[in-house]
Every structure is written in structure tokens, then in C-alpha cells.
C-alpha positions in Angstrom: 40.8 -25.2 18.6 40.5 -28.0 16.2 37.0 -26.8 14.6 37.6 -23.1 13.7 34.1 -23.5 12.0 32.5 -23.3 15.9 34.3 -20.2 16.6 31.4 -17.4 17.4 29.4 -20.5 18.1 26.8 -18.9 21.2 26.6 -15.9 18.3 24.6 -18.0 16.3 22.9 -20.0 19.0 21.8 -16.5 20.2 19.6 -16.4 16.7 18.4 -19.2 17.0 17.0 -19.0 20.4 15.4 -15.8 19.8 12.9 -18.4 17.1 13.3 -21.2 19.5 12.0 -19.3 22.6 9.2 -18.0 20.5 8.4 -21.7 19.1 8.5 -22.8 22.3 6.2 -20.2 24.6 3.7 -20.3 22.2 3.0 -24.2 21.2 2.6 -24.9 24.8 -0.3 -22.7 24.8 -3.9 -24.2 24.6 -5.6 -20.6 24.5 -4.8 -20.2 21.0 -7.7 -23.0 20.3 -10.4 -20.5 22.5 -9.8 -17.7 19.6 -9.7 -20.9 15.9 -6.1 -20.6 15.7 -5.4 -24.4 16.0 -2.3 -25.2 13.7 1.2 -23.8 14.8 1.7 -22.4 11.4 -1.5 -20.3 12.1 -0.2 -19.0 15.3 3.2 -18.4 14.5 2.2 -16.5 11.0 0.2 -14.4 13.2 2.4 -13.5 15.9 5.3 -12.6 12.9 2.0 -10.1 11.6 1.8 -8.8 15.2 6.0 -8.7 15.4 6.1 -7.0 11.9 3.2 -4.3 12.8 5.2 -3.5 16.3 8.2 -2.8 14.2 6.9 -0.7 12.2 5.1 1.4 14.6 8.6 2.0 16.3 10.2 2.9 12.7 8.1 5.4 12.8 8.1 6.5 16.1 4.3 6.2 16.5 2.8 4.5 19.9 1.3 1.5 19.7 -0.8 0.9 22.1 -3.4 -2.2 23.0 -6.0 -0.6 21.5 -3.9 -0.1 19.0 -2.4 -3.8 18.5 -6.4 -5.2 19.0 -7.7 -3.2 16.0 -5.0 -4.3 13.4 -5.4 -7.6 14.3 -9.1 -7.6 13.7 -8.6 -5.8 10.3 -6.3 -8.7 9.6 -8.2 -11.2 10.4 -11.3 -10.1 8.6 -9.2 -9.5 5.8 -7.2 -12.4 5.6 -7.6 -15.1 8.7 -11.6 -15.0 8.9 -12.0 -16.6 12.6 -15.1 -15.8 14.2 -14.0 -13.5 16.6 -14.7 -9.7 17.1 -13.4 -6.8 18.4 -12.9 -7.4 21.8 -11.8 -11.2 21.6 -9.1 -9.3 19.6 -7.6 -7.0 21.0 -7.9 -9.7 24.4 -5.9 -12.1 21.6 -3.5 -9.1 21.2 -2.7 -8.8 24.7 -1.8 -12.8 24.7 0.5 -12.1 22.0 2.3 -9.6 23.4 2.4 -10.4 27.1 2.4 -13.9 27.3 4.3 -15.0 24.3 6.6 -12.4 23.6 6.9 -11.2 27.3 6.8 -14.6 28.8 4.4 -12.8 31.4 6.9 -10.2 32.3 9.7 -13.6 32.9 13.1 -13.5 32.1 13.8 -15.4 29.1 16.8 -17.2 28.7 18.4 -19.6 25.9 21.7 -21.6 26.4 24.2 -21.5 23.9 27.5 -23.3 24.1 30.6 -21.9 24.1 32.9 -24.0 22.7 35.7 -22.0 23.2 35.3 -21.9 27.3 34.1 -25.2 26.8 30.4 -24.4 28.8 27.1 -23.0 28.4 26.1 -19.6 28.3 23.0 -18.1 29.0 21.5 -15.6 26.5 19.2 -12.9 27.5 16.2 -13.2 25.1 13.8 -9.9 24.9 11.4 -9.2 21.5 9.5 -6.1 22.9 9.5 -3.6 25.2 6.9 -0.8 26.5 7.2 2.8 28.2 4.5 5.1 28.9 2.5 7.3 27.0 -0.4 9.7 26.8 -3.4 10.0 24.1 -5.2 13.2 23.8 -2.7 14.9 26.7 -4.5 12.9 29.7 -5.1 8.8 28.8 -2.3 7.2 30.2 -1.1 4.1 28.3 1.3 1.7 27.6 2.9 1.4 24.2 5.1 -1.1 23.1 8.3 -1.2 20.8 10.6 -4.1 19.7 14.0 -4.2 21.1 17.5 -5.6 19.5 16.3 -8.8 19.5 13.0 -8.3 17.8 14.7 -6.2 15.3 17.4 -8.8 14.6 14.4 -11.9 14.9 12.1 -9.6 12.0 15.3 -8.6 10.3 17.2 -12.0 10.2 14.0 -13.7 8.3 15.0 -11.4 4.8 18.1 -13.7 5.0 20.9 -10.5 5.0 23.1 -10.0 7.8 23.3 -7.2 9.7 26.2 -5.0 8.5 25.7 -5.9 4.6 21.7 -5.2 4.6 22.2 -1.4 4.4 25.3 -1.5 1.3 22.9 -4.2 -0.5 20.3 -2.1 -0.7 22.3 0.7 -1.7 23.7 -1.3 -4.5 19.7 -2.3 -5.8 19.0 1.4 -5.6 21.6 2.6 -7.8 20.9 -0.1 -10.1 17.6 0.5 -10.5 18.3 4.7 -11.2 20.8 2.9 -13.7 18.0 1.1 -15.7 15.4 3.9 -14.6 13.1 1.6 -12.5 11.8 4.5 -10.5 9.4 2.9 -9.1 11.3 0.0 -7.9 14.2 3.0 -6.7 11.3 4.0 -4.3 10.9 1.2 -2.2 14.8 0.8 -2.1 15.4 3.9 -1.1 12.4 4.1 2.0 14.1 0.6 3.0 17.6 2.0 3.5 15.5 5.2 5.3 14.2 2.7 7.7 17.7 0.4 7.9 19.4 4.5 8.8 16.5 4.8 11.4 17.0 1.2 13.2 20.8 2.2 13.3 19.4 5.8 15.5 16.9 3.9 17.5 19.9 1.2 18.3 22.1 4.1 19.4 19.3 6.0 21.5 18.3 2.5 23.4 22.4 2.3 23.8 22.4 6.0 25.3 19.0 5.0 27.8 20.6 1.7 28.8 23.8 3.6 29.8 22.3 6.7 31.7 20.3 4.0 33.6 23.4 1.8 34.7 26.8 2.1 32.5 28.4 -1.3 34.3 25.0 -2.9 32.3 26.4 -1.8 28.8 29.2 -4.1 28.2 32.4 -2.9 26.5 31.6 -5.6 23.9 28.3 -4.2 23.1 29.6 -0.6 23.1 32.5 -1.6 20.7 29.3 -3.2 18.6 27.8 -0.6 17.9 29.9 1.6 17.1 31.8 -0.4 14.5 28.2 -0.5 12.8 28.0 3.3 13.2 31.3 3.5 11.1 30.3 1.2 8.5 27.1 3.2 8.1 29.2 6.9 8.2 31.9 5.9 5.8 30.9 7.5 2.7 27.3 7.2 2.6 26.5 11.2 3.0 28.4 11.5 0.0 26.7 8.9 -2.2 23.7 10.0 -1.0 24.3 13.2 -1.9 25.2 12.2 -5.6 22.4 10.2 -5.6 20.0 13.3 -5.3 21.8 15.5 -7.7 21.2 12.9 -10.0 17.5 12.5 -9.4 17.3 16.4 -9.5 19.4 16.8 -13.0 16.7 13.6 -14.4 13.5 15.4 -12.8 15.2 19.2 -14.4 15.7 17.1 -17.6 12.4 16.0 -17.9 10.7 19.3 -17.2 13.0 21.2 -19.9 11.7 18.6 -22.5 8.6 20.3 -22.0 7.4 23.3 -21.6 4.0 22.5 -20.3 4.5 20.0 -17.3 1.3 19.6 -16.9 1.3 18.3 -20.8 3.5 15.9 -20.0 2.7 12.0 -21.4 1.4 9.9 -19.0 4.2 7.8 -18.4 6.8 10.8 -18.1 4.6 12.2 -15.5 4.6 9.4 -13.1 8.3 9.0 -13.7 8.8 12.5 -12.5 6.6 11.4 -9.5 8.6 8.8 -8.7 11.8 11.2 -8.9 10.4 13.7 -6.6 9.6 11.3 -4.0 13.3 9.4 -4.6 14.8 13.5 -4.1 12.4 13.8 -0.9 13.5 10.6 0.7 17.3 11.2 -0.2 16.7 14.1 1.4 15.1 12.5 4.9 18.1 9.6 4.5 21.0 12.8 4.3 19.3 13.8 7.5 19.1 10.8 9.4 22.7 10.1 8.3 23.2 13.6 10.5 21.3 12.5 13.3 23.5 9.0 13.7 27.0 11.5 12.9 25.9 13.2 16.1 24.5 10.9 18.2 27.6 8.9 17.3 29.6 11.1 19.0 27.1 11.9 21.6 27.0 8.0 22.8 31.0 8.0 22.9 31.2 11.2 25.2 28.3 9.9 27.2 29.8 6.6 28.2 33.3 8.1 29.0 31.6 10.6 31.0 29.2 7.6 33.0 32.6 5.5 33.6 34.2 8.1 34.6 31.5 8.7 37.4 31.8 5.6 38.6 34.8 5.5 39.1 35.2 8.3 41.1 32.4 6.9 43.5 34.3 3.8 44.1 36.9 6.4 45.9 34.2 7.7 48.4 34.2 6.0 52.0 30.9 5.1 53.1 30.2 3.8 56.5 26.9 3.6 58.8 26.3 6.9 61.1 25.2 5.0 64.2 28.1 2.5 64.3 30.7 5.0 63.2 29.6 8.1 65.2 26.6 7.4 67.9 28.0 4.6 69.3 31.3 5.5 69.3 30.4 9.0 71.4 28.0 7.1 73.7 30.8 4.6 74.6 33.3 7.7 74.9 31.3 11.3 75.8 35.7 12.8 75.3 35.3 11.6 71.8 33.4 14.9 71.0 36.6 16.9 71.8 38.1 15.4 68.8 35.1 15.9 66.9 36.4 18.3 63.9 38.0 15.5 62.6 35.1 14.2 61.3 33.3 17.2 60.8 36.2 18.8 58.7 35.9 17.3 55.3 31.6 18.0 55.2 33.5 21.8 54.8 36.1 21.3 52.5 35.4 24.3 49.8 36.5 23.9 45.9 39.4 25.4 44.8 39.3 29.2 44.0 39.4 30.0 40.3 42.2 31.4 38.8 41.6 33.7 35.7 43.9 32.0 32.7 44.6 34.8 30.5 45.1 32.0 27.6 41.7 31.5 27.6 40.6 34.4 26.8 42.3 35.3 23.3 41.2 31.8 22.2 37.7 31.6 20.4 35.2 30.5 22.7 31.9 28.0 21.5 28.2 29.1 22.0 27.1 26.4 25.2 23.5 26.1 24.0 23.8 23.2 21.7 25.3 21.5 24.6 22.6 22.8 27.0 19.8 21.7 24.2 21.3 17.9 24.2 21.1 18.0 27.9 17.5 19.1 28.2 17.0 15.9 26.2 17.9 13.4 28.8 15.7 11.3 29.9 14.5 11.0 33.5 14.7 7.2 35.5 11.4 8.0 37.7 8.0 8.5 36.3 7.2 12.0 36.7 4.0 13.2 35.5 3.4 16.4 36.1 6.6 17.1 34.5 5.6 15.2 31.6 2.5 17.3 31.2 4.5 20.7 31.5 6.8 19.3 29.2 3.8 18.1 26.4 2.3 21.6 27.2 5.3 23.5 26.4 5.4 21.8 23.2 1.5 22.3 22.2 1.7 25.5 23.0 5.1 25.9 20.4 3.4 23.6 17.2 0.3 26.3 17.8 2.7 29.2 17.1 4.4 26.8 14.4 0.8 26.0 12.8 -0.6 29.9 13.0 2.8 31.5 11.4 2.1 28.9 8.5 -1.4 29.4 8.3 -1.0 33.0 7.9 1.2 32.3 4.8 -1.6 30.2 3.3 -3.4 32.8 3.7 -1.8 35.2 2.1 -0.2 33.3 -1.2 -3.8 32.1 -1.9 -4.1 33.4 -5.5 -2.5 33.1 -9.0 0.7 35.6 -8.6 0.7 34.3 -4.7 2.2 37.3 -2.3 6.0 38.2 -1.4 7.4 38.3 2.0 8.1 42.4 0.5 4.3 42.5 -0.1 3.0 40.7 2.9 5.4 43.3 5.0 3.9 46.1 3.7 0.5 44.8 4.4 0.2 43.4 7.5 -1.2 45.1 10.7 0.8 44.5 14.0 -1.5 42.2 15.1 -1.7 40.1 12.1 2.2 40.6 12.1 2.3 38.7 15.8 1.1 35.7 14.4 3.1 35.6 11.6 6.0 35.7 13.0 5.8 34.7 17.3 9.3 34.9 17.6 12.4 34.9 15.6 13.2 31.0 15.8 9.8 29.6 14.9 9.9 32.2 11.7 13.2 31.0 10.7 12.8 27.5 10.4 9.4 28.0 9.0 10.5 29.8 5.8 14.0 27.5 6.0 12.1 24.3 5.6 9.5 26.1 3.4 12.4 27.1 0.8 14.5 24.0 1.2 11.6 22.1 -0.2 10.8 24.3 -3.1 7.2 22.8 -4.1 5.5 20.6 -2.6 2.7 18.3 -3.9 -0.5 18.3 -0.9 -1.8 15.1 -2.6 1.1 13.2 -3.3 1.8 13.2 0.3 -2.0 12.3 1.6 -1.2 9.3 -1.1 1.8 8.6 1.3 0.3 8.7 4.5 -2.7 6.7 3.5 -0.7 4.3 2.1 2.2 3.9 4.9 2.4 3.7 8.7 3.7 7.0 10.0 4.1 8.5 13.3 2.7 11.4 14.5 6.0 14.1 14.8 6.4 15.4 18.5 8.4 18.5 16.9 7.3 21.2 14.1 7.5 18.9 10.6 6.5 21.0 7.7 4.8 18.2 5.4 2.3 16.9 8.4 1.5 20.5 9.2 0.7 21.3 5.6 -1.6 18.4 5.5 -3.1 19.3 9.0 -4.3 23.4 7.9 -5.1 22.1 4.4 -7.7 19.2 5.8 -8.4 22.3 8.1 -9.6 24.5 5.1 -11.5 21.7 3.1 -13.8 21.5 6.7 -14.1 25.1 6.2 -15.8 24.6 2.8 -13.1 26.0 1.2 -10.9 24.9 -1.8 -8.5 22.1 -1.4 -4.7 23.5 -1.5 -3.0 20.9 -3.8 0.3 22.6 -4.4 2.6 24.7 -2.4 5.5 26.5 -3.7 8.3 28.6 -2.1 10.9 30.7 -4.5 13.4 33.1 -3.8 13.0 36.2 -5.7 16.5 37.5 -6.9 16.0 41.1 -6.8 18.2 42.0 -4.9 15.8 43.5 -2.1 16.0 42.7 1.3 13.0 42.1 3.6 13.3 43.9 7.3 11.1 43.0 10.3 12.0 45.3 12.9 11.0 44.4 16.8 11.0 40.2 16.8 11.3 38.5 20.1 13.8 35.8 20.3 13.5 32.4 22.4 15.9 34.4 25.1 13.3 37.1 26.4 15.6 40.0 24.2 14.7 42.3 20.8 16.3 41.9 17.4 15.5 42.3 13.9 15.1 39.7 11.1 17.2 40.8 7.6 16.3 38.0 5.0 16.0 37.6 0.8 12.8 38.1 -0.7 10.9 34.9 -1.0 7.6 34.6 -3.2 4.9 31.9 -1.9 2.0 30.3 -3.5 -0.6 28.1 -2.3 -2.0 26.7 -5.1 -5.7 25.4 -4.3 -7.7 22.8 -6.8 -9.4 24.0 -10.0 
């Protein structure tokens, strides 16, 4: 090839096509004038504002229905655009932007990019948003929208950073702010790092969904690309973030030890301490997200291999119609019935008898529970409403058990001295013990999360929740449930809980809770270290 710089030209055109198709779909529509958006600049600004909102909802894994989009456009219009449209018109405008402009009224969008190596045009599929069915209040069926890979690439390309460099650049900026002790800016950068890891995890999950639906529709090139991105994300990242977390912990400890009474810190130092704790929290979440990417990376490899093997096995199966292959031949010549066993014999082939392998008997046997749980998370390709309702009911019942266990701990931990597990075990009646420990797994997870967090500032959590769009978690999340319980107690007229602490008591004593059921139906005893809990209420 004479001009080497024309290599990978379709990839460049794909990025151009993302902008071109969006502008083409928008500029040809006269519907904009009905809502007061006459100029092209206003239209493009509103489209990207809606895309950013959908991206934020996707990153937080929160539903994004047309009602949510309409309310968002109504708020943005009142504060910034000042167009004379009401809420219903904002909702109609959101439907027009999502379903007409971004989704092209349900028609597939393609952009032609010239391939100079093949000397021909290549059709490149463009898709900004996708949708799935969600249930609001467990009964109302709604359509929720989320960004596809093209949608993410479109928005992230406006930051003028290559995908493979985003994580590295934000990490370098974060490290620089830590060294300069600009903790407020470091908070923003660690949030960006966390969001990038969340995007990478969602790309892996979307790839797994495509492979489950049809492995042949997922090309080897796409598979190679996402594997290389995963390796770039995984390499040395976990150790770096662990080092950052230890550094942040040591600096927070220095600030606390410098002043015996933390409440008497100067306002500037107190603000620094708050930023350090927030950075430590996001670093912990980032390390967890990194672990999810690592496990999902291997799940993707095994899933793709298994699906391709199954497809290759299906190609060996010979299919033929019963009408022409069997019935017509029998009707034409009845003597063929005497040789019917040749046709039916393969249907009755039995599996090969299993032989007992002594070598396997002496090998270390791994539990199959993890594989069972992974298989249970596999998405179904059909819309089975009753199955989803049953799954949601089981999840809600489990969350109620978490809530009752944590609520029981908070009730007993209120007070200046708090309460230890040893004291709690001695005071509780049998009915209250069942509320505290519904089963082994729930109590264990609640205590592990409390000990790992050590101290939780509910005021700071509430402030963060107001400032950022966050997802309503489907599984147990300690911070979210503490905020919910604290709000319920405030509504009941009690003083608000502002801080929760959990500290191991180094007295060498062991707390034993006998006769506790587990999720498998058995009965076990819980032996754990003594832990003291405090639920500090406002003065």
C-alpha cells in the first residue's frame, strides 16, 4: 500500500459516522420547531444532554424510562433553555429524540466507510441506544433505555482521549493530585476512574449477552478487541489502587493523630479528612470493580469457547423432514417397515457407562457452588414475565431479611457505649435472635460489610446521594440500606443516625450463636470474634 496512513481508515470513519448519522437524523426533521428549538446548535446541544443523562443512568445501572427522560428535559429546560413547553411536551420531545433521532424509528442505521486496503466501501452499523423491559414498583412494565458501545464511544470521543489511554491518563492525574494534596480534585479523578471501569465491565456483560444469543454474530475481531482492553485494564491496576488506598489511609491517620479530638480539627483540615475518606471509599469500590472485571474476563473466555464448541457439534447433526424422508417412503413401499429399526436405532442410543476413576478420588475436589451461581445469572432469551416476577419476589424477601438484621443491630447499638455481639447474644430472646440472624449467610455478609467499612458517615453519604445520580441496587448494599433505615427512624420521630461504627474487640473472646439455619436447609453454629457497634445519633 502506497499511503500507510490510510490503514484502518474505516475505523476512523466509524467515529465520523457516529456524528454524521446523528446530525443527519436531526437536521432533516421539522418537529423541532414545535418545541421552540429552531437552530441546529440548540438541537445538537439538547441531543447530547439527553445522551449524557442516559449514560449516567447506564453507569449507575439505574432505570431510564421515558418518564425519567421527560422529567430530566423539563428540569433542564426550566433552568437553562427556557422554552415555553410543559411537562407533557417535554416527554413527547424526549420520545422524539430517543425513538426517532437516536433509534431512527426502529430502522437499522449504516454508514459507508471506504476501505483502502480492500478498495471497497464497508457498511458499518451505527446504534446509539438500546432498551430492555423493567418493572416499576414490581408491577408496572416500562421500557428502560441504556447506551450501546457506539453511544459510549460517541460521548467519550468528545473528551478527545483514546479509549485505551483514558484509564491511564485519569490515573496519572489522580496520582498527581494526591502528591500535591489537592484532595478535592483527586476525588473527581478517582470517580472518573471508577466510571471507566464500570463501562468496561458493562461492555463485557453486553458481549456475554450477544454470545449467548448467537455466538456467530460476535466476530473474532470484536472478541480480540475486548480481551486486549481487559488485559490493559487488569495489568498492574489492582496493586496500584491498593497502594493508593494505603497511602490515603496513612494520610488520614496522620491527620487524626495530629489532633487528639477529631471534632476540634480546623475547618481546612477537617475538609481534607472528609475528602480522604471519600477517596478511600472510591478506591475500595474501584478495587472491587477491578475484581469483577477480572472474573468476567475469564467468564467471557469460557463462555465464547463453550458456545463455539456447541455450534461446531450442531453442524454434525443431519436433519431431514419426516414427511419426505420417512412417511412418503413407507407409503410408497410397505416392505420398508421391516427395516424400520435402522431408522429408529439411533434414537435409542444410550450414554456410555461411567467408570470409577481412582485417580480422581484422591484429587482435591472444588465446590461446584460458584459455577451453579454463575449459571443462575444467565439471561434468558425469552420474555417470561412470571419467571421474572418470582425472581423479583425472592430478591425482595431476601432484602427484607437483610433490612431486619441490620435494623436490629442499629436499635441495640444506639447509645454512647454501643453494644458488643457478646452482650447482644446474652440479652436477646429467641424471637429477636431470629430477626437478627435469619440465616448464616445474611448475618455473615452484614457483619463483614460493617467491619470492612469500620466507620460510615451517613451525612456525607446522603450529601453524595443528592449530588450524583445513583442506581437503586438490586442486591444488598450496606450504605444504601443504612440510609433507608436512618430515614425510616427519622420519619418515626426519632433522632437521626449520623454515624455507624464497628470495631473488633481484642479481648480474645468468641461469640457463639448455636442452631442457625443456612440457605441449604441445614443448621449450623456461628463462631465469630467479638465486635462492638455504635449507632451515633445527632445531638
